[in-house]
N, C-alpha and C positions, 0 to 999 in steps of 0.2 A: 137612753135606750130607745124610747119612742121617737125621738128626734132622728136617730140614725135610720130607723125603719122608714119614716116618712121621707127622709132625704133619698133613700134608695128607691122608693116608689116614684119620687119626682124624676130621678134620672131615667128610670125605665119608661116613664110616661113621656119624657122628652124624646127618647129614641122612637117610641111608637108614633108620636105626633109628627116627627120629621119624616118617618117612613110613609105615613098615611098621606102627608102633603106631597111628597116627592113622587109617589106612585100614581097620583091622579093625572088624568089626561088633561091637556090644556084645552081651552075653548077655541083657540085658533087666532083670535084677534090680538091678544096680549095688550100691551100698553098703547099700541097704535089705535085700537078701537076707542080708547077713552078720549083721545085727542083729535078725533075726526079722521083718522086714517081709514076707518071702515065706517059702516053705518053707526050713528050715535044713538041708536035706540037702546032701550033697557035690555032687550034680548041679547044684543051683541056684548054689552058690558058685563052682564051677569051670567051669560051663557044660556043657551036655548034649552038644554036638557034639564030635567028635574034633579033636585039635590037629594035623591033618595037612595043612591047606591051605597054600598058598604064603606068605601073609602071616605066618602063625604061624612057619613055618620060617625065613622071612627075618628076623623079629624075634629069634628065638633065635640065629641065626648072627651077625647084626649086634651083638647084645649081647655075645656071646662074643668077637668080634673087638675090640669096644670095650674090654672088660676087659683083653685081651691087649695091645693097643696102649698103653693107659694104664700098665700095668705096665712095659712095655719103655721107654717114654718117661720114666717116673719113675726107673728104674734108670740111664738114660743121663744124665739131668740131675743126679743126685746125685753122679756121678763128676767132673763139671766144676766143681763149686763150690769156692771158696776157703774156707779154714777161717774159721768165724765166731766161734769162741771166742777169748777173749783169751789163754788158756793155750796154744792151738795156734800162735799167731803168734810169730815170733822176737823176742827181747828187744832193745830199742834202748837200754837203760840200760847205760853202761860199768861194768864190774866192776873194782874195784881189784886190782892184782897182789898175790897172796898171798905172804908170806914164810914160810919154814919156821922155826918156833921152835927155840930151842936145846933140846937134850935135857933133860928134867926141869923145864922151865919151862912156864908156862901159855901157851895160844895167844893171839896178839894180838887185841885187841878192835877191831873196825872199826865206827865209828859209822854209823848209818843215815842221818843227815843231817849235812851239814857245817855248822860254826859260821859265822855271818855274818862277812864280811870287815871290816866297819866297827866292830868292837868295840874300845874303847880298851884299851891294854895295862895300864896302871895309872892309877888316879885317886886323888887325895888327897881325903879328906873335908873338906867345908867346915865351918868352925866355926859352931855355932848362935849366933844373936844373943843377947846378954845382956839381961836384963830389968831 
């Protein structure tokens, strides 16, 4: 429930942030001022006017709220995930019951794979044909 509300606030904040950025007037130099197309002073790169108008403040606040909501939503979504690693999931392979060895003897060897059930017990070799 709270996740849906925060996600809705994030979408509204995205719209407000995009509108605040797109409605701001440009400084005139653009990218050309950064690479020597105009004066390379800090006033040309950052703009001459103060950053105190409403659209600039709105874009800063909307950007901060956007980062905060993204962080909170990422933290909330990471706690609800199931484990994705094979090592984190419980084992479904049955483990054979272990028997305790007699004192002084070696531990029993448990094969990793079971032998096929259709192996013949004993076979007699067939004689080779005479030439």
